[in-house]
N, C-alpha and C positions, 0 to 999 in steps of 0.2 A: 484900503485894508483887505476887503474881500478879494479884490483883484490880485493883490500880492499873495494872499493865501492860496488862491486858485493856481497862480503861476508856480508857486513853490510845490504844491501838490502835483501839478501836472509834470513839473520837472522831475520830481522823484519817481513818479509812475513811468515816465519816459525812460529814465535811467534803468529802472528795473526791467522794462520791456527790452531795452537794448542788451542788458546783461543776459536776459533769458534767451534772446536770439543768438547771442554769442555762445551760450552754453549748448544750445541745440546744434549749432554749426560745429562746435568743438567736438561734441560727441560723435557726430557723423564722420568727421575727419579721423578720429581715433578708430572708429570701426573700420574705415577703409584702410588705414595703416595696419591694423591687425590682420586684415585680409591679405595685404601685401606680404606681411611677415609669414603667414601661412603659405602663400604662393611660393615664397623662396624655399620653404621647407619641403613642400610637395615637389617643387622643381628639383631639389636635391635628391629626393627619393626616386624621381623619374630618371634622373641621370644615373644614379648608382645601381638601379635595377636594369639598366640597359634598355629602357623603354622609350626613350626620346624620339626614336625614328620609326615607331610602330605605326604612326599615322602619316602617310606620305603625301598628303595634299592639304592645302590651306583653304578652308571653307569657313570664313568668319561667322556666317549665319547658319547655314545648313549643317555645318560641322558640329553644332551643339547636339545634334541628334545622333546617338550611337547606332551601330547595326542592330536592327530589331528582329531580323529573321535569320535562319541558318544560311540562307542564300546571301544575305548581306555580309555575314561574317566571312563566308568563303571568298566573296569579292574583295573585302578589305585585306584578308590574308594573302590573296593573290597579288595585290599591289605591293605588299611588304616583301614578297618573295622576289620582286624585281630589283631590289636595291642590294648593294654590295654587303651590307651588314648581314642579311639573311644568308647569302651565298657563301660568305667567307667565315662567318661566326656561328650562325644559327641554322645551318642546313639540317633538315630533318626535324625541325621544331614542329610540334603538333598544334592543332587548332586551339586546344585548351591552353597550351603554353603561350600561344600568341595572344589569346584573350587576356591573360594575366598582365602582359606588358602593355597591351592596348589600353586597359582601364587606367593604368597610371598616367599615361600621356593624355588620355581623354579627360581625366579628372583635373590635370594641370591646366589644360586649355579651358575647361568649363569654369574653373575658378577665375581664370583671367577674364572671361566674359562676364562673370558675376561681379567682379570688381568694377568693370566698366559700367554696368547697370546701377550698382549701388552708389557709384560716384555721380553718374550723369543725371539720373532722375531726381534725386534730392537737390542737386545743383540747380536744376530748372525751378524746382519749388521754392528754394531759398531766394532765387532771383525774382521770381514773380511776387513773392510776399514781402520783398524788401529786406530780408534778413542779411543779405549780402549786398552791400552798397556798390555803386558803380566804381568807386575808387579802388575797391579790392577785387573787382571782377577780373582784371588781367591775370592776376596770380592764379585764380581758379581755372581760367581758360588754359593757361600754360600747363597746369597739372593735367587737365583733360587731354591736351595735345601730347604730353609725355606718355600718358597711358596708351594712346593710340599708336605712338611711335614704338612703344615697348612690344605691342602685338606684331608690328611689322618686323622688328628686329628679331623677335622670337621665330618667325618663319624664315627670315634670312639665316638664322642660326641652323634651323632644322635642314634647310635646303642644302647646306654645305655638306651634309652627310648622306645625301641621296644619290650621288653620282660616282665619285671617286674615292670616298672614304667609308669607313665602317663606324665612325663616330663623328660628331659635329666638330667644326674647326675650333680649336681652343680659344683663339682670340675673339671669335664671335660669341662663344659662351661667356667669356669674360665681359664683353660689352653688355650682353643681356643681363647678367647678374649685377653689374655695376650700375646700370640704369635703374634696375629695381631698387638698389640701395639709395640712389639719388631721389627717386620718387618717394621712398619711405622717409627720407630726411625732409623733403618738402612738405609732406603731409603732416608729420609730427611737429615740425617747426611752425607751420601755419596754425595748427590746432593750439599750440601753446601760446601763441601771440595774437590770437584773433580777438581777445577780449580787451577790456580797458586796463591800462597800466596803473599800478598803485604808487609808482614813483618815477622820477625822470633821471635820477642819478645814474651815471655811466661808470663802468669799471675802468681800471687803469689800462692803458694800451698794452702793457706786457701781458696782462691777464687775458685780454681779448685775442691777442696774437697766439697765445698758448692754446686757448680753447679752440680757435679756428684751426690751428695746426693739428691738434689731436683729431678733430672731426674729419678734416680733409685726409689725413693719413689713414684713418680707419677705412675710408672709402678706397684709398689706394691699396691697402692691405687686402680688402675684399677682392679687388681686381686681381692681385697677385695670387690669392688663394684660388680664384677661378681658373687661372692659367695652370696651376698645379693640378686641379681636378680635371680640367679638360685634356691634359696630357697624361693623366694617370701617373703623374710624377711622384705621388705618395707611395708608390709600390717599389721605388728604388731608394737607395741610401737610407735604409731603415734603422739608423743608429742616431743617437743623440748624446752629447752635444756635438760630436764630430759627424762628418759625413763619410762614413766608412774609413775613419781614421784621419781624415783631412779636414781642416777648417774650410779650405776652398778646394773642391775636387779638381783634378787636373783637366777634366773635359768640359770646362765651362764655356769655352769659345771654339768649339770644334766644327760648328756648322757653317756652311756658306750659302748665301751671303751672311755676313756677320750679324745682321739684325735679327735673323731667325732664331738665334740663340736665346733671345730675350722672350720669345713666345713659344718655342717648341722644343728647346733643349731641356731634357728632364733635369739635368744637374743644375743648370742655370735658374730655371723657374723655381725649383725647390730652394736653392740657395737664396734667391731674392725674397722668397716668402719667409724664410727663417730670419733673414736680416731685417725684413720689414716688421716682423713681430717684436724684435728687440728694440727697434727704433720707436715703435708705437708705445711700448712699455716705458721706455726712457722718457718720452714726451709726457706721458700721463703722470709719471712720478715727479717730473719737474714742474708740471702744472699744479699738482697737489701741493708741492712745497710753496709755490708762489701764492696759491689760494690761502693756505694756512697763515701766511704772513700778511696778506693784503686784504682778503675778502672779509666783509663784515656780516654777511648773511649766512644762515645755516644752510640754505639751499645750495649755494656755491660750494661750501665745504663738503657737505654730504654727497653731492653729486660727483665731486672730484674723487672722493674716497671710493664710492661705488664703482666709478670708472676704472680706477686702478685695480680693484678687486676683480672686476669682470674680465679685464684684460689678462690678469695673472691666471685666473681660472681657465680662460680660453687657451692660453699657452700650454697649460698642463694637459688639457683635453687634446690639443693638437699634437703634443709630444706622444701621448698615449696612442692616438690614432696612427701616428707614423710607426711607432715601435711594434704595434699589433697588426701591421699590414692592412690598414684601412678597413676594419670591419664596418658593416652597414650602420649599426647602431651608433658607433662612435663618430663616424663620418657625418651622419645626420645631426648628431648633437653638436659637433664642431661648427656646422653651418648655421644651426639655429642660434648658438651662442654668439656667433659673429654679428647677427642682427641685434642681439641683446646689447652687445658692446656698442654697436652703432646707436641704439636707442639711448644708452647712457651718455654717449658723446653728444648727442643732440640736446638732451636735457641740460647737460653741463654748459654747452655753448649758449643756449638760450638764457641760462641763469647768469651768464656773463654779459652777453650782448643786449639782453632785454630783461634785466632783473625784475623790473616792476611787473611785467606781464606774468612771469613764471611764479612770482610770489602771490599773485592773484589767482592764477589758474590751478596750481597744484593742490591747494586746500579743497577746491571743488572736486577735483578728480579723486582725491582721497575720500 
């Protein structure tokens, strides 16, 4: 009897300890995801203020230290003067004006370094203390590798604007932003599913396909939006719902070779981004209808509704941004809401693919 009582008490304590460990890991992952969210917004501000090429070298360690003396600032400015962006767009810029754009890019890079530290150091601690078991270790190591890859791609993107261009290559910008979105998905998904599940029942295949399609297409839409941003394609065809009176503008396929139209033709990239928004909204509406009919939990229904609302609001902000010729405040808002839409898509997908996990997790988060 005493042994049975001890085993039951030990089992309860062990379960509480496991749940406490999961809660700590979950909080850490949410903090890192929030930092990635901030990184995307700061990156958008860096791009929109024309600051992304102000630091012309990649120094992952020493680059964390900004210029400290006037001589250091003069040296950094001299390096910037050597690239085409200064010669062709910013000739005559003062040192004070250079400092303004430098701080945006430096802040963006510093935040990236901070994300690496905030992820890597607790990861080591959680591994040493056994809060992350060996069976889950590969997922966390993949996340660490993706973070390192993102830093490399960030420099690959910047390097494209240092020789023959005055801005970074649009497709490299799109890859950089899309990988940030993928990392954000992985962080939030892992956070929402790292605890114990309260049920094992699975949703219907139709519901899972719909949730997956919305999540994947949200990432595709972010990629298409990055192509619009990288090409400054939001500054043309500033009418809606038509594109200067046409549904399909006549210059969609005027570039050679043909594939360049899908990455650099202003008309094509804006057209694809518009159509992508309509597809995403239709997918979300369809998913909501299926959820109302088939889902039994409030989480799936509420998350589907929030997703539809977020996408509709994002479309309105996007239309306003286009009609008003891309003002800085609206453009940043549009990019931030894209990440909100992505977050809503993740929560809904987890509510469908792992309903037991999210039913356990969200009450704790709230």
